[in-house]
C-alpha positions as CSV (number, residue, x, y, z in Angstrom):
1,M,-0.1,0.0,-0.1
2,I,1.2,3.4,-0.6
3,L,0.5,5.8,2.0
4,D,-1.0,9.2,2.2
5,G,0.7,11.5,4.8
6,K,-2.4,14.3,3.5
7,C,0.3,17.0,3.6
8,P,-1.4,20.1,2.2
9,K,-0.3,21.6,-1.4
10,G,1.3,24.9,-2.1
11,P,3.7,27.0,-0.8
12,I,5.4,25.6,2.3
13,Q,5.7,29.0,3.7
14,T,1.7,29.0,4.3
15,S,1.0,25.2,4.5
16,W,0.1,25.2,8.0
17,D,-1.8,28.1,8.4
18,R,-3.7,26.9,5.1
19,H,-4.5,23.3,6.6
20,R,-5.3,25.1,9.9
21,F,-8.3,27.1,8.0
22,D,-9.1,24.1,6.5
23,L,-9.8,22.1,9.6
24,K,-13.0,21.7,10.9
25,L,-14.0,23.4,14.2
26,V,-16.3,21.9,17.2
27,N,-18.1,24.8,18.8
28,P,-17.2,25.5,22.6
29,A,-20.6,24.0,23.8
30,N,-20.1,20.9,22.3
31,K,-16.5,20.5,22.9
32,R,-17.8,19.6,26.4
33,K,-19.7,16.3,24.8
34,Y,-16.7,14.6,24.1
35,K,-13.8,12.5,25.4
36,V,-10.6,12.2,24.4
37,L,-8.3,9.6,26.2
38,V,-4.4,10.8,26.4
39,V,-1.9,8.1,27.4
40,G,1.6,10.1,28.8
41,T,2.1,12.9,30.6
42,G,5.1,14.0,29.4
43,L,5.7,17.3,27.7
44,A,3.8,15.7,24.5
45,G,1.1,13.8,26.4
46,G,0.6,16.6,29.6
47,A,0.7,19.8,27.1
48,A,-1.8,18.0,24.7
49,A,-3.7,16.9,27.8
50,A,-4.0,20.5,29.7
51,T,-4.6,22.4,26.0
52,L,-7.4,19.9,25.3
53,G,-8.7,20.3,28.8
54,E,-8.4,24.2,28.4
55,L,-10.3,24.1,25.4
56,G,-13.1,22.5,27.2
57,Y,-13.2,19.0,26.1
58,N,-13.3,16.0,29.0
59,V,-10.0,14.8,29.1
60,E,-8.8,11.6,31.2
61,A,-4.7,11.5,31.6
62,F,-2.9,8.2,32.1
63,C,0.7,7.7,33.3
64,Y,2.4,4.7,34.4
65,Q,4.6,6.7,37.7
66,D,3.1,7.9,40.8
67,S,2.9,11.4,39.5
68,A,2.6,13.2,36.1
69,R,5.8,15.0,36.5
70,R,7.9,11.7,36.8
71,A,7.3,11.4,33.1
72,H,10.9,10.6,31.4
73,S,10.6,14.4,29.7
74,I,12.0,15.4,33.0
75,A,15.3,13.9,32.2
76,A,16.1,16.1,29.2
77,Q,19.1,18.1,29.9
78,G,20.5,20.4,27.4
79,G,17.6,22.8,25.8
80,I,15.0,23.3,23.1
81,N,15.3,25.2,19.8
82,A,13.3,27.8,18.7
83,A,14.2,30.2,15.5
84,K,13.9,33.3,17.3
85,N,17.3,34.7,16.4
86,Y,17.8,36.7,19.6
87,P,21.5,36.3,19.1
88,N,21.1,37.9,15.4
89,D,23.4,35.4,14.1
90,G,21.5,34.1,11.0
91,D,18.7,32.1,12.2
92,S,15.4,31.8,10.7
93,I,12.3,29.3,10.5
94,Y,13.8,28.3,7.1
95,R,17.2,27.7,8.6
96,L,16.1,25.4,11.4
97,F,13.8,23.5,9.0
98,Y,16.8,23.1,6.6
99,D,18.9,22.1,9.6
100,T,16.4,19.2,10.2
101,I,16.0,18.1,7.5
102,K,19.4,17.9,6.6
103,G,20.1,16.6,10.4
104,G,17.4,13.7,9.7
105,D,19.4,12.8,6.6
106,F,16.5,13.6,4.1
107,R,14.4,10.7,5.6
108,A,11.5,13.4,7.2
109,R,8.3,14.6,5.4
110,E,9.1,18.6,4.6
111,A,5.7,19.8,5.7
112,D,5.8,18.3,9.2
113,V,9.2,19.8,9.9
114,W,8.3,23.6,8.5
115,R,5.7,23.3,10.7
116,L,7.4,22.2,14.0
117,A,10.1,25.2,12.8
118,Q,7.1,27.4,12.7
119,V,5.6,26.8,15.8
120,S,8.7,26.6,17.8
121,N,8.9,30.6,18.5
122,N,5.2,30.1,20.0
123,I,6.6,27.4,22.4
124,I,9.2,29.5,23.9
125,D,6.7,32.3,24.5
126,Q,4.2,29.9,26.0
127,C,6.5,28.6,28.1
128,V,8.2,31.8,29.4
129,A,4.4,33.1,30.0
130,Q,4.3,29.8,32.4
131,G,7.2,30.8,34.3
132,V,9.9,28.3,32.9
133,P,13.1,29.8,34.5
134,F,15.2,29.8,31.2
135,A,18.2,31.2,31.4
136,R,19.4,34.7,30.7
137,D,22.0,37.0,30.0
138,Y,23.4,40.1,32.3
139,A,20.7,42.3,30.5
140,G,17.9,40.3,31.4
141,Y,17.0,38.9,27.9
142,L,16.7,35.2,27.1
143,D,19.9,33.4,26.2
144,N,20.6,30.8,23.6
145,R,23.5,28.1,23.2
146,S,24.6,25.8,20.5
147,F,23.4,22.7,19.9
148,G,24.6,19.8,17.5
149,G,24.2,20.1,13.5
150,A,23.9,23.9,13.8
151,Q,26.2,26.7,13.2
152,V,23.9,29.5,15.0
153,S,22.6,29.7,18.7
154,R,19.3,28.6,19.2
155,T,18.8,26.5,22.2
156,F,17.1,28.1,25.1
157,Y,18.2,26.4,28.1
158,A,17.9,25.8,31.7
159,R,21.2,25.0,33.2
160,G,21.1,21.0,32.6
161,Q,17.9,20.6,33.4
162,T,15.7,22.4,30.7
163,G,13.4,19.0,30.5
164,Q,12.6,19.0,34.0
165,Q,11.8,23.3,34.1
166,L,9.5,22.4,30.8
167,L,7.9,19.2,32.4
168,L,6.8,21.5,35.5
169,G,5.3,24.4,33.3
170,A,3.4,21.6,31.5
171,Y,2.2,20.2,34.8
172,S,1.2,23.4,36.5
173,A,-1.1,24.0,33.2
174,L,-2.1,20.4,33.4
175,S,-2.8,20.7,37.4
176,R,-5.0,23.7,36.7
177,Q,-7.4,21.6,34.5
178,V,-7.5,19.1,36.9
179,K,-8.8,21.5,39.5
180,A,-11.0,22.8,37.2
181,G,-12.4,19.4,36.6
182,T,-11.6,19.0,32.7
183,V,-8.9,16.6,33.4
184,K,-9.3,13.8,35.1
185,L,-5.6,12.2,35.9
186,F,-4.8,8.6,36.3
187,A,-1.4,7.8,37.8
188,R,0.0,4.7,38.3
189,T,-1.9,3.2,35.7
190,E,-0.7,0.9,32.6
191,M,-1.9,1.0,29.3
192,L,-2.2,-2.8,28.2
193,D,-4.8,-2.7,25.1
194,L,-6.0,-0.3,22.2
195,V,-10.2,-0.8,22.1
196,V,-11.1,-0.6,18.4
197,V,-14.8,-0.7,17.5
198,D,-15.7,-0.6,13.8
199,G,-12.3,0.4,12.6
200,E,-12.1,3.2,15.1
201,A,-10.1,3.8,18.2
202,K,-12.5,4.4,21.0
203,G,-10.6,3.2,24.1
204,I,-7.9,1.8,26.3
205,T,-7.7,-1.3,28.7
206,V,-5.1,-0.3,31.5
207,R,-4.1,-2.2,34.5
208,D,-4.1,-0.2,37.6
209,L,-0.5,-1.0,39.5
210,I,-1.4,-1.1,42.7
211,T,-4.5,-3.0,42.9
212,G,-3.7,-5.0,39.8
213,E,-7.6,-4.0,38.8
214,I,-7.9,-4.5,34.9
215,R,-10.6,-2.0,33.3
216,T,-11.4,-0.2,30.1
217,H,-11.8,3.7,29.5
218,V,-13.7,4.4,26.5
219,G,-13.9,8.0,24.5
220,D,-14.2,9.7,21.4
221,A,-10.5,9.9,20.4
222,V,-7.3,8.3,22.0
223,V,-4.1,9.7,22.0
224,L,-0.6,8.1,22.5
225,A,2.4,10.6,23.7
226,T,4.0,7.7,25.6
227,G,7.6,7.7,24.6
228,G,10.4,5.9,22.8
229,Y,11.7,2.4,22.8
230,V,15.3,2.4,22.7
231,N,15.1,0.2,26.0
232,V,15.0,-2.8,23.6
233,F,18.8,-2.3,24.2
234,Y,18.4,-3.2,27.9
235,L,21.1,-0.3,28.7
236,S,19.9,3.0,27.8
237,T,19.6,6.5,29.2
238,N,16.0,6.1,29.4
239,A,14.1,5.4,32.6
240,M,13.5,2.0,33.6
241,G,9.8,1.7,33.1
242,C,10.1,3.3,29.3
243,S,8.5,0.5,26.8
244,V,7.0,0.0,23.3
245,T,4.3,-1.8,25.1
246,A,1.7,1.1,24.5
247,N,2.7,1.7,21.0
248,W,3.2,-2.2,20.6
249,R,0.0,-2.8,21.4
250,A,-1.7,-0.3,19.1
251,H,0.5,-1.6,16.4
252,K,-1.2,-5.4,16.9
253,K,-4.7,-3.4,16.7
254,G,-4.0,-2.0,13.3
255,A,-1.8,0.8,13.5
256,F,1.4,0.7,11.7
257,F,5.0,0.7,12.7
258,A,7.3,3.4,10.8
259,N,11.1,3.1,10.6
260,P,11.7,1.4,13.6
261,C,15.2,1.0,12.9
262,Y,16.0,4.9,13.3
263,T,17.4,4.6,16.7
264,Q,19.7,7.3,18.2
265,I,22.9,6.6,20.0
266,H,24.0,9.5,22.0
267,P,27.9,10.3,22.1
268,T,27.7,11.5,25.2
269,C,27.2,9.4,28.0
270,I,28.7,7.9,31.2
271,P,30.5,4.5,30.0
272,Q,29.0,1.5,31.5
273,H,30.6,0.1,34.5
274,G,29.7,-3.7,34.7
275,E,27.8,-6.6,33.7
276,H,25.1,-6.0,35.9
277,Q,24.3,-1.9,35.7
278,S,20.7,-1.6,35.1
279,K,20.6,2.1,32.8
280,L,23.3,4.2,31.4
281,T,23.4,8.3,32.3
282,L,23.2,10.9,29.9
283,M,25.5,14.0,29.7
284,S,24.0,16.7,28.1
285,E,25.3,17.6,24.3
286,S,25.6,21.1,25.7
287,L,28.5,20.2,27.1
288,R,30.2,20.1,24.0
289,N,29.8,23.9,23.6
290,D,32.6,24.2,26.2
291,G,34.2,20.4,26.1
292,R,36.6,19.2,23.5
293,C,36.6,15.5,22.8
294,W,39.8,13.9,22.1
295,A,41.7,10.5,22.4
296,P,45.5,9.8,22.4
297,K,46.9,9.7,19.4
298,K,48.8,6.5,20.6
299,K,47.4,3.1,20.9
300,G,46.5,1.7,24.4
301,D,48.4,5.1,25.8
302,N,47.0,4.4,29.7
303,R,48.7,7.6,31.1
304,H,46.7,10.3,33.2
305,P,44.5,12.6,30.9
306,N,46.2,15.4,32.4
307,D,49.6,14.1,31.6
308,I,49.3,13.8,28.0
309,P,50.7,16.3,26.0
310,E,48.5,18.7,23.7
311,E,50.6,17.5,20.6
312,E,50.0,13.9,21.5
313,R,46.2,14.0,22.0
314,D,43.8,13.6,18.4
315,Y,40.7,16.0,18.7
316,Y,39.0,13.9,16.2
317,L,35.8,15.7,15.9
318,E,37.5,19.0,15.1
319,R,40.0,17.2,12.9
320,K,36.9,15.4,10.6
321,Y,34.6,18.0,10.9
322,P,36.0,21.5,11.1
323,S,32.9,23.7,10.2
324,F,31.1,22.2,13.0
325,G,33.9,20.7,15.2
326,N,32.7,19.4,18.2
327,L,29.1,20.2,17.5
328,A,29.0,17.4,15.0
329,P,25.3,15.7,14.7
330,R,24.8,13.1,17.3
331,D,24.7,10.3,14.8
332,I,28.1,11.1,13.4
333,A,29.8,12.2,16.5
334,S,28.7,8.8,17.9
335,R,30.1,6.7,15.0
336,A,33.7,9.0,15.4
337,A,33.8,8.1,19.2
338,K,33.1,4.5,18.3
339,E,36.4,4.6,15.5
340,Q,38.5,6.0,18.0
341,C,38.0,3.2,20.5
342,D,38.0,0.3,17.6
343,D,41.4,1.7,16.6
344,G,42.6,1.1,20.4
345,R,42.9,4.6,21.4
346,G,39.9,4.4,23.9
347,V,40.4,5.8,27.5
348,G,39.7,4.1,31.1
349,P,38.6,0.7,31.9
350,G,38.6,-1.8,28.4
351,G,39.3,1.2,26.1
352,R,35.6,2.0,25.9
353,G,35.4,5.9,26.4
354,V,36.7,9.2,25.1
355,N,37.9,12.0,26.7
356,L,35.5,15.1,27.1
357,D,37.9,18.3,28.1
358,F,37.0,21.6,29.7
359,S,40.3,22.6,30.5
360,D,40.7,25.1,27.6
361,A,37.0,26.8,28.2
362,I,37.7,27.1,32.4
363,K,41.3,29.2,31.0
364,R,39.1,31.1,28.6
365,V,35.9,32.1,30.5
366,G,36.7,30.8,34.4
367,E,35.6,28.0,36.0
368,H,32.7,30.0,37.5
369,T,31.3,30.7,34.1
370,I,31.5,26.5,33.4
371,R,29.4,25.9,36.9
372,E,26.9,28.8,35.8
373,R,25.9,26.9,32.5
374,Y,26.7,23.1,33.7
375,G,27.0,22.7,37.4
376,N,24.8,20.2,37.7
377,L,25.8,18.2,35.1
378,F,29.5,18.0,37.0
379,E,27.9,17.4,39.8
380,M,26.1,14.6,38.5
381,Y,29.3,13.1,36.8
382,E,31.2,13.3,40.0
383,K,28.4,11.8,42.1
384,I,28.9,8.5,39.4
385,T,32.4,8.1,38.6
386,D,34.4,10.2,42.1
387,E,36.2,12.3,39.2
388,N,36.4,15.9,39.2
389,A,35.7,17.2,35.7
390,Y,36.5,20.7,36.4
391,K,40.1,19.1,37.1
392,Q,40.3,16.4,34.6
393,P,38.0,15.3,31.4
394,M,34.9,13.3,31.7
395,R,35.2,10.1,30.2
396,M,32.3,9.4,27.5
397,Y,30.7,6.7,25.3
398,P,28.1,6.5,23.0
399,A,24.9,5.0,24.2
400,P,20.9,4.2,22.9
401,H,19.0,7.5,24.0
402,Y,16.1,8.1,21.4
403,S,13.9,6.5,18.9
404,M,13.3,8.4,15.6
405,G,10.8,5.9,14.6
406,G,7.2,5.1,15.7
407,L,3.7,4.5,15.1
408,W,3.0,5.9,11.4
409,V,0.8,9.5,11.5
410,D,-0.3,11.5,8.9
411,Y,0.1,15.5,8.8
412,N,-2.8,15.7,11.8
413,C,-0.7,13.1,13.9
414,E,-3.4,10.9,13.3
415,S,-2.2,6.9,12.8
416,N,-3.9,4.7,10.1
417,V,-6.4,3.9,12.3
418,P,-9.1,6.6,12.7
419,G,-9.2,8.5,15.9
420,L,-5.9,7.2,17.5
421,F,-3.6,10.0,17.5
422,V,0.1,9.7,18.2
423,L,2.1,12.7,19.7
424,G,6.0,13.4,20.4
425,E,8.7,10.7,20.4
426,A,6.0,7.9,20.2
427,N,5.5,8.7,16.2
428,F,8.0,9.0,13.6
429,S,6.9,12.3,12.0
430,V,9.9,14.9,12.4
431,H,13.8,13.7,12.9
432,G,14.0,11.2,10.0
433,A,16.8,9.3,10.4
434,N,18.6,11.2,13.1
435,R,17.3,13.8,15.7
436,L,19.3,16.9,16.3
437,G,19.7,18.0,19.8
438,A,17.4,19.8,21.9
439,S,14.6,19.0,18.9
440,A,12.7,16.5,21.1
441,L,11.1,19.1,23.6
442,M,10.5,21.2,20.7
443,Q,8.9,18.4,19.0
444,G,7.1,17.2,22.1
445,L,5.6,20.5,23.1
446,A,4.7,21.8,19.4
447,D,2.3,18.6,19.1
448,G,0.6,18.9,22.3
449,Y,0.1,22.9,22.6
450,F,-0.3,23.6,19.0
451,V,-0.8,20.7,16.8
452,I,-3.4,18.2,18.3
453,P,-5.9,21.0,19.5
454,Y,-6.3,21.9,15.8
455,T,-6.3,18.6,14.3
456,I,-8.1,16.4,16.8
457,A,-11.3,19.0,16.4
458,N,-11.1,17.6,12.7
459,Y,-11.8,14.1,13.6
460,L,-14.1,14.6,16.4
461,A,-16.1,17.4,14.6
462,K,-17.2,14.4,12.4
463,T,-17.7,11.8,15.1
464,K,-20.8,11.5,17.2
465,P,-20.0,11.7,20.9
466,G,-20.1,8.9,23.0
467,A,-21.1,6.4,20.4
468,V,-19.1,3.5,22.3
469,K,-20.2,2.8,26.3
470,A,-18.0,0.6,28.4
471,D,-19.8,-2.5,28.1
472,H,-19.3,-2.8,24.6
473,P,-18.2,-5.9,23.3
474,E,-15.2,-5.0,22.4
475,C,-14.5,-3.5,25.4
476,K,-15.4,-6.9,27.4
477,K,-13.2,-9.1,25.0
478,S,-10.2,-6.7,25.5
479,V,-10.2,-7.1,29.6
480,E,-10.8,-11.2,28.6
481,D,-7.9,-10.6,26.7
482,V,-5.7,-8.6,29.0
483,K,-6.4,-11.0,31.9
484,S,-5.6,-14.2,30.4
485,Y,-2.4,-12.6,28.7
486,N,-1.2,-12.0,32.2
487,N,-2.3,-14.7,33.6
488,R,-0.3,-16.9,31.0
489,L,2.8,-15.2,32.3
490,L,2.2,-15.7,35.7
491,N,1.4,-19.4,35.3
492,I,4.9,-20.2,33.3
493,N,6.6,-20.5,36.6
494,G,10.1,-21.3,34.8
495,K,13.7,-20.8,36.1
496,K,15.1,-17.4,34.7
497,T,14.1,-13.6,35.8
498,V,12.7,-11.2,33.3
499,S,15.7,-9.0,33.7
500,E,18.1,-12.1,32.5
501,F,15.7,-12.3,29.4
502,H,16.0,-8.2,28.9
503,R,20.0,-8.5,29.2
504,E,20.0,-11.3,26.9
505,L,18.1,-9.4,24.6
506,G,19.6,-6.2,24.8
507,K,23.0,-8.0,24.3
508,I,21.5,-9.2,20.9
509,M,20.5,-6.0,19.9
510,W,23.5,-3.9,20.7
511,E,26.0,-6.2,19.3
512,N,23.8,-6.5,16.3
513,V,21.4,-3.6,15.3
514,G,23.4,-1.1,17.3
515,M,25.5,1.5,16.2
516,A,26.7,-0.1,13.0
517,R,24.5,-3.1,11.5
518,S,25.4,-5.5,8.6
519,E,23.3,-8.1,6.8
520,E,25.3,-10.5,8.4
521,S,24.6,-9.2,11.9
522,L,21.1,-8.3,10.9
523,K,20.0,-12.1,10.0
524,D,21.8,-13.4,13.3
525,A,19.8,-10.9,15.3
526,I,16.2,-12.5,13.4
527,K,17.3,-15.8,14.0
528,R,18.2,-15.4,17.5
529,I,15.3,-13.4,18.9
530,P,12.6,-15.8,18.3
531,V,14.6,-18.6,19.6
532,L,15.1,-16.4,23.0
533,R,11.6,-15.2,22.7
534,E,10.5,-18.9,22.9
535,E,12.7,-19.3,26.0
536,F,10.9,-16.6,27.6
537,W,7.5,-18.2,26.9
538,K,8.6,-21.5,28.7
539,N,10.9,-20.6,31.4
540,V,10.2,-16.9,32.8
541,K,9.7,-16.8,36.5
542,V,6.9,-14.2,37.4
543,T,6.3,-14.5,41.1
544,G,3.6,-12.6,43.0
545,K,-0.2,-12.7,41.8
546,G,-1.8,-10.2,39.2
547,E,-4.8,-8.6,41.9
548,E,-1.8,-6.6,43.4
549,L,1.4,-4.1,43.1
550,N,3.4,-6.8,41.0
551,Q,6.6,-5.2,39.8
552,Q,7.8,-8.4,38.2
553,L,4.6,-8.7,35.8
554,E,4.8,-5.1,34.5
555,N,8.6,-5.8,33.4
556,A,7.3,-9.1,31.9
557,G,4.5,-7.7,30.0
558,R,7.2,-5.1,28.8
559,V,10.2,-7.5,27.8
560,A,7.2,-9.8,26.0
561,D,6.8,-6.6,23.9
562,F,10.4,-5.9,23.1
563,L,11.2,-9.5,22.3
564,E,8.4,-9.1,19.3
565,F,9.3,-5.7,18.6
566,G,13.2,-6.2,18.5
567,E,12.7,-8.7,15.7
568,L,10.8,-6.0,13.8
569,M,13.5,-3.3,14.4
570,A,16.4,-6.0,12.7
571,K,13.9,-6.7,9.5
572,D,13.6,-3.4,9.2
573,A,17.3,-2.3,9.2
574,L,17.8,-5.4,7.2
575,H,15.1,-4.4,4.4
576,R,16.9,-1.1,4.3
577,N,20.2,-1.5,1.9
578,E,21.3,2.2,2.5
579,S,23.2,4.3,5.6
580,C,21.2,7.1,6.6
581,G,21.3,9.1,10.1
582,G,21.5,6.5,12.9
583,H,21.2,3.8,10.6
584,F,24.5,2.5,9.7
585,R,25.1,-0.5,7.4
586,T,28.7,-1.3,7.3
587,E,28.0,-2.1,3.6
588,H,26.8,1.0,2.9
589,Q,29.5,3.6,3.4
590,M,31.6,6.2,1.8
591,P,35.3,5.8,1.2
592,D,35.9,8.1,4.1
593,G,33.4,6.0,6.3
594,E,30.7,8.6,6.0
595,A,27.0,6.9,5.6
596,K,26.0,6.5,2.0
597,R,22.3,7.0,1.4
598,D,20.5,5.6,-1.7
599,D,17.9,8.1,-2.3
600,E,16.8,6.3,-5.5
601,N,15.6,3.1,-3.7
602,Y,15.1,4.1,0.0
603,C,13.9,7.5,0.1
604,Y,10.5,6.9,1.7
605,V,9.2,5.7,5.2
606,G,8.7,2.5,5.8
607,A,5.6,1.3,7.8
608,W,4.6,-1.7,9.0
609,E,1.7,-3.7,9.5
610,F,1.1,-6.3,11.8
611,K,0.3,-9.8,10.6
612,G,0.8,-12.3,13.9
613,V,3.7,-13.3,16.3
614,D,6.0,-15.5,13.9
615,K,4.6,-14.1,10.7
616,E,6.2,-11.9,8.4
617,P,5.0,-8.3,8.9
618,E,3.9,-6.7,5.8
619,L,5.5,-3.2,4.5
620,H,3.4,-0.1,3.3
621,K,5.5,2.9,1.8
622,E,5.0,6.6,1.9
623,P,7.4,8.2,-0.9
624,L,8.9,11.2,0.6
625,T,9.5,14.4,-1.8
626,F,12.0,17.1,-1.2
627,E,10.8,20.4,-2.9
628,N,12.4,23.1,-0.8
629,V,15.3,21.3,0.6
630,H,17.3,19.7,-2.7
631,L,18.5,16.2,-1.7
632,A,22.3,16.2,-1.6
633,V,25.0,14.2,0.4
634,R,24.8,15.4,4.0
635,S,28.2,16.8,4.7
636,Y,29.3,18.5,7.8
637,K,33.4,18.8,7.0
């Protein structure tokens, strides 16, 4: 099937404005008749729930955390992009659009990216009005810093905790609507199924994580804002609870999964320090404004970094990419770091690390200024490593961080299942094959505050409110299906823990579908994952009961979904015989080791339809056209 993204025709500069005018509206009195279910309360979900509640819709919002403000958006550190051009350094909406298309290696829709760039400025105004404490310069104006893949400073920030401050802004707006009665918030609640009635999304089945109760909530539309899936690698910078479950259960009910092989490996994370570590820690890309990445020129040089003289250091990003230097995009910077380590010039235990050095910046602007910019990040680094990064370089190694793939959506953020809308990291729409730093927060808030309020009305205006009740046969069937699935997990009573299976899957994925992939490695993963999945369903040990707080059961369900999803991810990577962005196939590279795209055969979005476990999924394509930024070799040299 050839998919239609329903992008507006005509000049891209006016596309979103024209499209908004063409969308149907729901009048204020009628809004009160509709109910919208929002799953996830991070930046996209929290912003969407708050805004839809403010507009007058009845909203039910769900999160598995004990509070909406603990959503994983809180972990974002470095900043949020916008085309305000406050530093007067040549930025514009078009430049942000251009940088994002190029940064994604020409694998994103132009219309969606233009809209993102256009509304980026509204986001900053909205957040300042909410009281988000963005950094300001001496005169009191909002400050900016640089991020990878851009030659302008367009990133607004709050030290190294921008995600937290933005989430508190969205949470305050959400809390106001909870008090007003337009939003009902269900914390400690996990979505385990999508209820589809006559082909349209009309509800979700959830498990109360405290009591174990399984129940259905019905509404007139469902919004998924449930984040990404890189915990498929087991070790990642994501929170332990982040999973593919909500997206995967929707996928099994008919929603297409687009570009699952596009995963981002972040270049600056604290290296792994043992086999039994449960997660990795991000160190913000913003650190590369002042930190310089280097590795020793000599192989196996184990001297203390401060003892290695300047002439024996290889500032490899500055050498390879002089135009962008240490602020090369993430996929490129990650592969470059891996190159140094594979060449035997890595630092730290096992040679799995490179140096991020602030000594020059401290000499230039002083330690006090560096503390002001990144203080909390340096504190976090010292707590974890017991090393003072003001006195010696940080050690960094790439780690799984973000998923550019997600459920397929059209220009209205609506999936191929009518009534199911997908926002933020959970959809595939704007980042192509590689997200630029500080663009995740931009997308989440753009989708939640400025896109979904318009586009969901277009669907609801054509829908009769309250058409499906909680006693509908599909609701009852969904509850029974979830109960029997959970009972199946509880009754296996095997010998291996859920974590053991997750760790094994993560190892297969990292070694075969990680930073570098090949036909051989991908076929190996596709062979090994079903074997591991079969063992899981015969030999996993899930203790406790379903009718109680049971984190073993929660985790078992999430890992069971990863064991199915991992296979699809490997199949998507195998079918895409090219390298682009975060998808790097070793057979498809330029003589200098850069990614080699194949625009003739793979300039499309690959969206997969679920046909059953152990059955071949069906591939659907949405061709990508580039009329405003012409296809070109992506170079940062």
